[in-house]
All heavy atoms as an XYZ file, in Angstrom:
844
protein
N      37.731     80.519    112.537
C      38.275     80.439    111.219
C      39.570     79.661    111.305
O      40.401     79.940    112.138
C      38.535     81.874    110.719
C      39.076     81.975    109.349
S      39.445     83.664    108.805
C      38.331     84.696    109.660
N      39.749     78.683    110.457
C      40.984     77.917    110.420
C      41.555     78.033    109.023
O      40.853     77.903    108.053
C      40.734     76.453    110.758
C      40.254     76.253    112.177
C      39.957     74.824    112.469
N      41.139     73.989    112.469
C      41.947     73.822    113.514
N      41.709     74.468    114.620
N      42.968     73.023    113.447
N      42.822     78.235    108.964
C      43.486     78.374    107.682
C      44.686     77.456    107.658
O      45.409     77.358    108.620
C      43.972     79.824    107.463
O      42.862     80.689    107.588
C      44.587     80.012    106.106
N      44.890     76.790    106.552
C      46.088     75.979    106.424
C      46.530     75.988    104.975
O      45.768     76.272    104.086
C      45.855     74.555    106.887
S      44.680     73.630    105.904
N      47.797     75.681    104.765
C      48.275     75.492    103.421
C      49.426     76.368    103.034
O      49.737     77.349    103.679
N      50.080     75.988    101.964
C      51.189     76.710    101.374
C      51.374     76.148     99.989
O      51.293     74.949     99.800
C      52.452     76.503    102.208
O      53.547     77.133    101.611
N      51.612     76.901     98.982
C      51.728     78.342     98.887
C      50.381     79.036     98.933
O      49.355     78.377     98.842
C      52.399     78.551     97.524
C      51.935     77.400     96.714
C      51.803     76.246     97.697
N      50.396     80.376     99.015
C      49.128     81.097     99.089
C      48.291     80.898     97.832
O      48.813     80.600     96.775
C      49.555     82.556     99.257
C      50.974     82.613     98.881
C      51.536     81.246     99.051
N      47.012     81.094     97.977
C      46.007     81.028     96.926
C      45.762     79.610     96.424
O      44.643     79.209     96.276
C      46.362     81.937     95.755
O      46.436     83.263     96.186
N      46.802     78.846     96.154
C      46.620     77.509     95.610
C      46.150     76.517     96.661
O      45.467     75.561     96.346
C      47.911     77.018     94.965
C      48.302     77.840     93.769
C      49.637     77.420     93.208
O      50.136     76.337     93.555
O      50.182     78.188     92.421
N      46.539     76.721     97.906
C      46.150     75.755     98.920
C      45.993     76.395    100.296
O      46.393     75.843    101.300
C      47.149     74.605     98.977
O      48.451     75.083     99.195
N      45.416     77.560    100.309
C      45.047     78.189    101.572
C      43.542     78.060    101.701
O      42.807     78.468    100.812
C      45.462     79.673    101.601
O      46.870     79.752    101.460
C      45.042     80.336    102.891
N      43.109     77.468    102.791
C      41.691     77.216    103.002
C      41.253     77.897    104.284
O      41.897     77.748    105.317
C      41.429     75.706    103.123
C      41.913     74.939    101.929
C      43.175     74.370    101.932
C      41.127     74.802    100.810
C      43.643     73.667    100.833
C      41.573     74.112     99.702
C      42.839     73.529     99.715
N      40.163     78.615    104.196
C      39.597     79.256    105.375
C      38.211     78.671    105.603
O      37.368     78.688    104.706
C      39.525     80.779    105.196
O      40.848     81.271    104.988
C      38.921     81.454    106.411
N      38.013     78.154    106.794
C      36.730     77.563    107.166
C      36.095     78.452    108.217
O      36.683     78.723    109.258
C      36.917     76.138    107.734
C      35.571     75.552    108.155
C      37.615     75.245    106.714
N      34.909     78.904    107.909
C      34.152     79.707    108.870
C      33.269     78.758    109.674
O      32.554     77.928    109.118
C      33.316     80.750    108.158
C      32.595     81.643    109.145
C      31.830     82.734    108.445
N      31.113     83.475    109.450
C      31.339     84.747    109.731
N      32.239     85.409    109.055
N      30.643     85.348    110.668
N      33.348     78.895    110.981
C      32.549     78.088    111.892
C      31.544     79.028    112.559
O      31.929     79.989    113.212
C      33.425     77.410    112.956
C      34.483     76.523    112.293
C      32.558     76.611    113.937
C      35.522     75.975    113.248
N      30.271     78.759    112.361
C      29.205     79.584    112.931
C      28.296     78.745    113.807
O      28.203     77.530    113.638
C      28.358     80.213    111.812
C      29.066     81.323    111.085
O      29.538     82.256    111.743
O      29.155     81.250    109.843
N      27.592     79.421    114.711
C      26.526     78.794    115.474
C      26.826     78.489    116.915
O      25.972     77.945    117.610
N      28.010     78.836    117.394
C      28.315     78.540    118.784
C      27.430     79.359    119.710
O      27.228     80.546    119.505
C      29.781     78.834    119.094
O      30.055     78.578    120.451
N      26.945     78.711    120.743
C      26.121     79.402    121.732
C      26.974     80.043    122.823
O      26.453     80.680    123.720
C      25.137     78.421    122.349
C      24.118     77.912    121.353
C      23.102     77.020    122.025
N      23.690     75.778    122.494
C      23.582     74.607    121.868
N      22.908     74.527    120.749
N      24.140     73.526    122.360
N      28.271     79.876    122.734
C      29.157     80.446    123.743
C      30.509     80.769    123.153
O      30.744     80.597    121.954
N      31.397     81.220    123.981
C      32.722     81.609    123.537
C      33.516     80.432    122.986
O      34.196     80.541    121.974
C      33.479     82.268    124.693
C      34.855     82.826    124.385
C      34.771     83.889    123.301
C      35.472     83.420    125.648
N      33.429     79.270    123.628
C      34.170     78.096    123.192
C      33.284     77.244    122.297
O      32.423     76.506    122.757
C      34.639     77.286    124.413
C      35.558     76.137    124.035
O      35.733     75.855    122.830
O      36.105     75.509    124.960
N      33.508     77.353    120.983
C      32.667     76.655    120.018
C      32.752     75.142    120.162
O      31.838     74.421    119.773
C      32.995     77.081    118.593
C      34.430     76.881    118.212
C      35.443     77.793    118.321
C      35.021     75.705    117.667
N      36.629     77.256    117.888
C      36.400     75.975    117.470
C      34.531     74.454    117.312
C      37.280     75.037    116.950
C      35.413     73.520    116.789
C      36.771     73.821    116.611
N      33.836     74.627    120.744
C      33.999     73.173    120.883
C      32.977     72.571    121.840
O      32.808     71.357    121.879
C      35.416     72.844    121.353
C      36.466     73.251    120.336
C      37.840     73.171    120.914
N      37.931     74.130    122.025
C      39.017     74.292    122.765
N      40.086     73.577    122.546
N      39.026     75.177    123.737
N      32.280     73.383    122.583
C      31.275     72.865    123.518
C      29.898     72.739    122.871
O      28.954     72.300    123.510
C      31.178     73.797    124.727
C      32.488     73.910    125.453
C      32.415     74.917    126.566
N      32.946     74.273    127.750
C      32.456     74.383    128.959
N      31.427     75.151    129.182
N      33.013     73.753    129.960
N      29.785     73.126    121.596
C      28.458     73.196    120.962
C      28.472     72.611    119.553
O      27.888     73.179    118.629
C      27.991     74.656    120.907
C      28.067     75.353    122.217
N      27.162     75.135    123.225
C      28.958     76.238    122.706
C      27.483     75.873    124.276
N      28.582     76.539    123.994
N      29.125     71.480    119.356
C      29.223     70.885    118.016
C      27.867     70.707    117.356
O      27.739     70.864    116.143
C      29.937     69.536    118.072
C      31.430     69.633    118.216
C      32.056     69.296    119.401
C      32.227     70.057    117.155
C      33.432     69.380    119.539
C      33.599     70.149    117.278
C      34.200     69.802    118.472
O      35.549     69.885    118.602
N      26.852     70.386    118.145
C      25.519     70.142    117.589
C      24.905     71.377    116.951
O      24.009     71.268    116.117
C      24.591     69.587    118.669
C      24.427     70.538    119.850
O      25.411     71.206    120.227
O      23.308     70.618    120.404
N      25.380     72.555    117.290
C      24.798     73.795    116.778
C      25.641     74.450    115.683
O      25.275     75.504    115.183
C      24.621     74.784    117.932
N      26.750     73.821    115.294
C      27.694     74.472    114.393
C      27.416     74.200    112.928
O      26.886     73.155    112.558
C      29.116     74.014    114.718
C      29.598     74.277    116.137
C      31.004     73.738    116.321
C      29.525     75.758    116.469
N      27.823     75.173    112.103
C      27.848     74.985    110.653
C      29.230     75.404    110.172
O      29.904     76.221    110.812
C      26.759     75.810    109.972
O      26.993     77.191    110.157
N      29.654     74.813    109.067
C      30.992     75.037    108.531
C      30.880     75.417    107.062
O      30.082     74.836    106.329
C      31.840     73.768    108.641
C      31.782     73.122    109.994
C      30.909     72.074    110.256
C      32.598     73.562    111.024
C      30.854     71.477    111.502
C      32.547     72.974    112.286
C      31.679     71.932    112.510
O      31.625     71.353    113.742
N      31.705     76.366    106.637
C      31.694     76.769    105.233
C      33.096     77.211    104.826
O      33.757     77.950    105.568
C      30.706     77.909    105.014
N      33.530     76.757    103.652
C      34.756     77.294    103.074
C      34.452     78.701    102.592
O      33.447     78.930    101.910
C      35.215     76.443    101.881
C      36.013     75.201    102.194
C      36.252     74.390    100.925
C      37.337     75.541    102.851
N      35.293     79.636    102.964
C      35.108     81.028    102.556
C      36.420     81.536    101.975
O      37.484     80.970    102.223
C      34.657     81.927    103.736
C      33.303     81.470    104.273
C      35.681     81.945    104.844
N      36.344     82.602    101.227
C      37.554     83.206    100.684
C      38.429     83.759    101.797
O      37.935     84.333    102.763
N      39.716     83.570    101.651
C      40.655     84.106    102.636
C      40.946     85.559    102.285
O      41.341     85.842    101.162
C      41.974     83.308    102.615
O      41.670     81.923    102.801
C      42.930     83.780    103.694
N      40.756     86.479    103.212
C      41.097     87.872    102.924
C      42.575     87.974    102.519
O      43.445     87.383    103.180
C      40.831     88.589    104.250
C      39.853     87.719    104.973
C      40.208     86.311    104.563
N      42.881     88.680    101.435
C      44.264     88.756    100.941
C      45.275     89.207    101.998
O      46.379     88.660    102.070
C      44.189     89.741     99.779
C      42.775     89.645     99.303
C      41.958     89.383    100.538
N      44.909     90.170    102.828
C      45.851     90.640    103.851
C      46.134     89.534    104.865
O      47.272     89.365    105.310
C      45.295     91.874    104.557
N      45.116     88.763    105.228
C      45.303     87.664    106.161
C      46.146     86.562    105.535
O      47.043     86.009    106.179
C      43.946     87.113    106.608
C      43.977     85.995    107.641
C      44.659     86.448    108.922
C      42.561     85.520    107.915
N      45.892     86.265    104.289
C      46.670     85.243    103.585
C      48.148     85.632    103.531
O      49.028     84.792    103.744
C      46.119     85.056    102.175
C      46.748     83.907    101.434
C      46.053     83.616    100.119
O      45.212     84.412     99.666
O      46.372     82.567     99.551
N      48.421     86.885    103.306
C      49.803     87.370    103.248
C      50.493     87.197    104.603
O      51.646     86.756    104.671
C      49.814     88.836    102.817
C      51.178     89.408    102.608
C      51.092     90.840    102.106
C      52.476     91.425    101.922
N      52.418     92.808    101.435
N      49.812     87.537    105.674
C      50.380     87.409    107.019
C      50.603     85.938    107.369
O      51.644     85.568    107.932
C      49.466     88.101    108.056
C      49.883     87.781    109.469
C      49.448     89.598    107.831
N      49.636     85.085    107.035
C      49.767     83.658    107.305
C      50.971     83.093    106.550
O      51.777     82.350    107.111
C      48.463     82.904    106.930
C      48.688     81.410    106.824
C      47.374     83.213    107.942
N      51.111     83.460    105.283
C      52.229     82.949    104.495
C      53.564     83.446    105.039
O      54.532     82.691    105.097
C      52.084     83.343    103.019
C      53.093     82.643    102.133
C      52.972     81.128    102.184
O      51.878     80.576    102.059
N      54.076     80.438    102.372
N      53.617     84.690    105.473
C      54.849     85.228    106.065
C      55.214     84.454    107.335
O      56.386     84.131    107.562
C      54.690     86.711    106.365
N      54.220     84.150    108.153
C      54.458     83.365    109.373
C      54.992     81.984    109.007
O      55.970     81.505    109.600
C      53.162     83.247    110.174
C      53.308     82.452    111.448
C      53.514     83.092    112.659
C      53.245     81.063    111.443
C      53.653     82.372    113.846
C      53.386     80.339    112.611
C      53.593     80.997    113.808
O      53.720     80.279    114.966
N      54.352     81.336    108.041
C      54.771     79.996    107.651
C      56.181     80.002    107.077
O      56.982     79.112    107.386
C      53.762     79.391    106.682
C      52.455     79.082    107.394
S      51.191     78.324    106.371
C      52.027     76.888    105.766
N      56.486     80.987    106.267
C      57.842     81.100    105.714
C      58.865     81.290    106.825
O      59.911     80.635    106.835
C      57.920     82.254    104.718
C      57.145     81.994    103.437
O      56.771     80.832    103.173
O      56.888     82.977    102.712
N      58.569     82.176    107.766
C      59.502     82.453    108.868
C      59.692     81.227    109.754
O      60.793     80.993    110.274
C      58.997     83.640    109.697
N      58.638     80.432    109.920
C      58.709     79.246    110.769
C      59.179     78.006    110.009
O      59.371     76.954    110.610
C      57.346     78.985    111.410
N      59.338     78.128    108.694
C      59.762     76.982    107.895
C      58.691     75.909    107.767
O      58.999     74.728    107.653
N      57.436     76.306    107.765
C      56.320     75.361    107.691
C      55.780     75.246    106.275
O      55.776     76.220    105.526
C      55.179     75.817    108.599
C      55.475     75.903    110.090
C      54.289     76.520    110.823
C      55.811     74.531    110.650
N      55.320     74.058    105.917
C      54.588     73.871    104.670
C      53.123     73.563    104.947
O      52.311     73.486    104.039
C      55.201     72.777    103.770
C      56.578     73.184    103.305
C      55.243     71.447    104.492
N      52.789     73.363    106.213
C      51.407     73.147    106.636
C      51.224     73.804    107.992
O      52.106     73.726    108.847
C      51.086     71.651    106.763
C      49.709     71.381    107.314
C      48.623     71.305    106.475
C      49.507     71.231    108.675
C      47.346     71.073    106.977
C      48.243     71.001    109.193
C      47.164     70.921    108.336
N      50.086     74.406    108.171
C      49.746     74.963    109.467
C      48.248     75.142    109.561
O      47.603     75.537    108.593
N      47.695     74.791    110.696
C      46.278     75.029    110.967
C      46.220     76.208    111.925
O      46.642     76.104    113.066
C      45.617     73.798    111.570
N      45.751     77.313    111.431
C      45.687     78.552    112.198
C      44.288     78.707    112.772
O      43.305     78.459    112.083
C      45.991     79.758    111.304
C      47.421     79.858    110.880
C      47.939     79.020    109.898
C      48.245     80.794    111.446
C      49.259     79.117    109.510
C      49.570     80.904    111.063
C      50.083     80.055    110.094
N      44.218     79.135    113.999
C      42.933     79.442    114.618
C      42.826     80.948    114.783
O      43.724     81.585    115.336
C      42.803     78.775    115.987
C      42.656     77.269    115.888
O      42.282     76.782    114.811
O      42.901     76.587    116.895
N      41.731     81.489    114.275
C      41.430     82.908    114.376
C      40.028     83.062    114.937
O      39.214     82.147    114.843
C      41.464     83.582    112.993
C      42.793     83.578    112.321
C      43.140     82.582    111.431
C      43.701     84.583    112.572
C      44.371     82.581    110.812
C      44.937     84.602    111.950
C      45.276     83.591    111.068
N      39.761     84.223    115.440
C      38.415     84.574    115.861
C      38.061     85.942    115.322
O      38.947     86.743    115.012
N      36.765     86.189    115.185
C      36.266     87.504    114.777
C      35.499     88.091    115.946
O      34.626     87.434    116.513
C      35.332     87.390    113.573
C      35.938     86.903    112.275
C      34.851     86.683    111.231
C      36.963     87.887    111.770
N      35.823     89.342    116.278
C      35.061     89.965    117.358
C      33.826     90.659    116.783
O      33.563     90.596    115.572
C      35.943     90.910    118.195
C      36.430     92.143    117.457
O      35.876     92.492    116.383
O      37.381     92.775    117.951
N      33.055     91.286    117.635
C      31.790     91.915    117.223
C      31.986     93.006    116.178
O      31.083     93.299    115.403
C      31.074     92.479    118.449
N      33.165     93.620    116.146
C      33.457     94.671    115.160
C      34.070     94.102    113.878
O      34.414     94.845    112.964
C      34.409     95.720    115.753
C      33.752     96.643    116.787
C      33.589     95.970    118.140
O      34.510     95.234    118.559
O      32.536     96.154    118.762
N      34.227     92.785    113.807
C      34.785     92.156    112.615
C      36.302     92.101    112.592
O      36.884     91.723    111.573
N      36.948     92.462    113.699
C      38.411     92.371    113.772
C      38.819     90.921    113.920
O      38.180     90.153    114.635
C      38.957     93.169    114.957
C      38.883     94.666    114.772
C      39.441     95.362    115.985
N      38.623     94.964    117.140
C      38.291     95.764    118.123
N      38.741     96.985    118.172
N      37.535     95.340    119.110
N      39.923     90.575    113.240
C      40.450     89.219    113.292
C      41.472     89.124    114.419
O      42.355     89.973    114.538
C      41.115     88.840    111.947
C      41.746     87.465    112.020
C      40.112     88.920    110.806
N      41.334     88.098    115.241
C      42.272     87.841    116.335
C      42.913     86.486    116.103
O      42.233     85.489    115.881
C      41.543     87.852    117.683
C      40.990     89.194    118.001
C      39.753     89.685    117.680
C      41.666     90.248    118.673
N      39.615     90.962    118.122
C      40.785     91.344    118.738
C      42.933     90.376    119.237
C      41.116     92.542    119.337
C      43.268     91.575    119.835
C      42.367     92.636    119.885
N      44.247     86.449    116.170
C      44.982     85.206    115.985
C      45.145     84.516    117.324
O      45.558     85.123    118.308
C      46.354     85.502    115.371
C      47.219     84.297    115.224
C      46.903     83.137    114.574
C      48.538     84.121    115.735
N      47.951     82.262    114.644
C      48.973     82.836    115.366
C      49.410     84.919    116.484
C      50.219     82.337    115.698
C      50.657     84.411    116.805
C      51.042     83.136    116.414
N      44.831     83.209    117.359
C      44.981     82.430    118.577
C      46.222     81.540    118.540
O      46.977     81.496    119.486
C      43.749     81.550    118.829
C      42.458     82.318    118.956
C      41.307     81.877    118.317
C      42.374     83.480    119.705
C      40.111     82.563    118.439
C      41.184     84.173    119.829
C      40.055     83.706    119.185
O      38.876     84.384    119.300
N      46.400     80.786    117.460
C      47.530     79.871    117.393
C      47.734     79.366    115.975
O      46.852     79.474    115.136
C      47.314     78.661    118.304
C      46.195     77.746    117.829
C      46.053     76.479    118.646
O      47.051     76.065    119.284
O      44.963     75.895    118.648
N      48.914     78.801    115.770
C      49.197     78.013    114.574
C      49.615     76.638    115.055
O      50.567     76.508    115.828
C      50.316     78.628    113.735
S      50.839     77.528    112.384
N      48.923     75.628    114.610
C      49.251     74.255    114.966
C      49.836     73.580    113.728
O      49.122     73.344    112.760
C      48.000     73.520    115.444
C      48.302     72.139    115.954
O      49.313     71.535    115.617
N      47.400     71.619    116.762
N      51.133     73.261    113.730
C      51.745     72.646    112.554
C      51.308     71.199    112.328
O      51.659     70.610    111.312
C      53.244     72.732    112.846
C      53.353     72.813    114.321
C      52.106     73.520    114.795
N      50.546     70.640    113.253
C      49.993     69.292    113.107
C      48.477     69.327    113.252
O      47.878     68.359    113.713
C      50.587     68.342    114.166
C      52.058     68.150    113.963
O      52.493     67.880    112.852
N      52.833     68.304    115.013
N      47.881     70.435    112.868
C      46.452     70.633    113.087
C      45.591     69.609    112.379
O      45.913     69.124    111.300
N      44.491     69.290    113.007
C      43.548     68.302    112.481
C      42.433     69.001    111.720
O      42.019     70.098    112.072
C      42.970     67.490    113.631
C      44.034     66.818    114.470
C      44.893     65.868    113.660
O      44.362     64.977    113.011
N      46.195     66.056    113.698
N      41.951     68.357    110.691
C      40.866     68.928    109.894
C      39.868     67.872    109.437
O      38.839     68.194    108.843
C      41.407     69.675    108.672
C      42.337     68.824    107.830
C      41.827     67.990    106.852
C      43.703     68.840    108.036
C      42.663     67.190    106.097
C      44.554     68.053    107.289
C      44.022     67.227    106.323
O      44.863     66.437    105.582
N      40.118     66.599    109.697
C      39.260     65.531    109.190
C      37.877     65.521    109.820
O      36.984     64.842    109.334
C      39.937     64.176    109.372
N      37.669     66.278    110.880
C      36.355     66.326    111.512
C      35.392     67.251    110.774
O      34.194     67.249    111.044
C      36.484     66.729    112.977
C      37.252     67.988    113.209
C      38.608     68.111    113.340
C      36.725     69.299    113.326
N      38.950     69.431    113.527
C      37.811     70.177    113.525
C      35.441     69.834    113.286
C      37.651     71.551    113.675
C      35.283     71.191    113.441
C      36.383     72.034    113.635
N      35.926     68.035    109.820
C      35.047     68.858    108.985
C      34.291     67.955    108.015
O      34.711     66.838    107.727
C      35.852     69.870    108.174
C      36.390     71.030    108.970
C      37.741     71.334    108.932
C      35.565     71.830    109.722
C      38.248     72.410    109.642
C      36.057     72.909    110.442
C      37.401     73.193    110.393
N      33.196     68.430    107.434
C      32.476     67.636    106.435
C      33.348     67.410    105.189
O      34.278     68.181    104.921
C      31.252     68.482    106.095
C      31.289     69.690    106.939
C      32.544     69.698    107.730
N      33.057     66.364    104.419
C      33.857     66.047    103.231
C      34.001     67.205    102.231
O      35.037     67.324    101.568
C      33.114     64.875    102.591
C      32.398     64.222    103.732
C      32.024     65.364    104.666
N      32.998     68.052    102.130
C      33.091     69.179    101.185
C      34.241     70.116    101.547
O      34.753     70.848    100.696
C      31.777     69.953    101.146
O      31.480     70.479    102.436
N      34.660     70.086    102.795
C      35.782     70.909    103.251
C      37.066     70.091    103.272
O      38.117     70.548    102.825
C      35.479     71.514    104.635
C      34.333     72.527    104.493
C      36.717     72.150    105.252
C      33.791     73.051    105.793
N      36.994     68.861    103.779
C      38.225     68.078    103.911
C      38.800     67.633    102.576
O      40.018     67.546    102.434
C      38.008     66.831    104.801
O      36.984     66.022    104.243
C      37.657     67.230    106.212
N      37.957     67.356    101.600
C      38.451     66.842    100.318
C      39.474     67.764     99.663
O      40.570     67.314     99.314
C      37.280     66.524     99.375
O      36.463     65.520     99.998
C      37.773     66.025     98.026
N      39.200     69.065     99.487
C      40.227     69.898     98.854
C      41.490     70.046     99.708
O      42.596     70.165     99.173
C      39.543     71.246     98.627
C      38.304     71.235     99.451
C      37.950     69.803     99.697
N      41.345     69.982    101.025
C      42.518     70.064    101.892
C      43.367     68.806    101.729
O      44.593     68.883    101.606
C      42.109     70.279    103.367
C      41.377     71.620    103.531
C      43.334     70.221    104.276
C      40.753     71.821    104.901
N      42.719     67.641    101.707
C      43.449     66.379    101.532
C      44.210     66.390    100.208
O      45.381     65.993    100.151
C      42.483     65.173    101.612
C      43.144     63.898    101.121
C      41.978     64.999    103.030
N      43.582     66.847     99.145
C      44.264     66.903     97.848
C      45.460     67.852     97.883
O      46.512     67.560     97.322
C      43.294     67.289     96.728
C      42.473     66.144     96.230
C      41.143     66.024     96.596
C      43.023     65.173     95.416
C      40.379     64.960     96.151
C      42.268     64.095     94.954
C      40.943     63.985     95.321
N      45.315     68.990     98.552
C      46.425     69.948     98.648
C      47.591     69.367     99.451
O      48.758     69.538     99.082
C      45.941     71.254     99.277
N      47.288     68.677    100.545
C      48.342     68.052    101.353
C      49.024     66.949    100.539
O      50.257     66.844    100.521
C      47.774     67.509    102.684
C      48.802     66.647    103.409
C      47.320     68.658    103.572
N      48.250     66.136     99.828
C      48.831     65.077     98.996
C      49.723     65.664     97.902
O      50.809     65.143     97.633
C      47.721     64.222     98.383
N      49.271     66.744     97.273
C      50.098     67.410     96.261
C      51.400     67.905     96.866
O      52.470     67.777     96.255
C      49.353     68.576     95.617
C      48.300     68.135     94.614
O      48.298     66.943     94.227
O      47.485     68.991     94.228
N      51.334     68.460     98.060
C      52.537     68.952     98.725
C      53.499     67.796     98.981
O      54.708     67.925     98.764
C      52.182     69.655    100.028
C      53.365     70.190    100.782
C      54.113     71.275    100.027
O      53.517     72.064     99.314
N      55.415     71.302    100.153
N      52.985     66.681     99.425
C      53.838     65.523     99.689
C      54.436     64.961     98.399
O      55.601     64.587     98.358
C      53.037     64.430    100.401
C      52.616     64.758    101.834
C      51.620     63.716    102.333
C      53.825     64.844    102.751
N      53.636     64.917     97.343
C      54.096     64.343     96.080
C      55.066     65.255     95.348
O      56.041     64.784     94.764
C      52.902     64.032     95.171
C      53.323     63.386     93.862
C      52.126     62.988     93.012
O      50.984     63.210     93.385
N      52.395     62.397     91.870
N      54.824     66.567     95.371
C      55.596     67.483     94.544
C      56.527     68.402     95.334
O      57.077     69.337     94.769
C      54.652     68.332     93.681
C      53.774     67.495     92.786
C      52.395     67.414     92.997
C      54.319     66.747     91.756
C      51.595     66.649     92.179
C      53.523     65.962     90.940
C      52.160     65.911     91.154
O      51.373     65.140     90.354
N      56.705     68.159     96.598
C      57.553     69.023     97.432
C      58.940     69.142     96.815
O      59.553     68.162     96.427
C      57.645     68.471     98.853
N      59.413     70.368     96.737
C      60.761     70.612     96.223
C      60.862     70.735     94.727
O      61.904     71.144     94.212
N      59.812     70.387     93.992
C      59.853     70.522     92.545
C      59.557     71.953     92.149
O      58.773     72.646     92.807
C      58.810     69.594     91.890
C      59.141     68.133     92.035
C      58.148     67.249     91.279
O      57.363     67.762     90.449
O      58.165     66.037     91.536
N      60.175     72.431     91.069
C      59.867     73.796     90.612
C      58.415     73.906     90.190
O      57.837     72.947     89.694
C      60.783     74.002     89.410
C      61.540     72.744     89.219
C      61.119     71.741     90.251
N      57.835     75.072     90.440
C      56.419     75.273     90.064
C      56.327     75.948     88.729
O      57.227     76.517     88.223
C      55.700     76.118     91.125
O      56.394     77.346     91.309
C      55.603     75.354     92.420
C-alpha cells in the first residue's frame, strides 16, 4: 500500500498492490494488480501527523498488511515515485501534485 498527499482526504491516495508470489513484490511485476482504495481514516490521520511533523507536503509511504490484516509501516519517501502505476492511478496523483504546486500557501 502506498499513500501520498496532503491535506488529508483531498489528496491522499492509497494504492493496493496484489498478486506477489513472494515477500518482495518488486520481483513479480508480471503478476501484480493495482487498485486505488479508500484510505482507512485512522491511517490517514497518522500519515498526516507524520507529514506535519516532518514538514512535508508530499510523501510516498510504504505499508504492508500481514495475514491478520495489521498494517505495518516500512518507510516514507519524500521523493517517492508513482509514474509506474497505470494511468487510472497516476492521473489523480499528478493533478493533486500540480494543485499543490500551483496553490501552495494560498488559503483554502
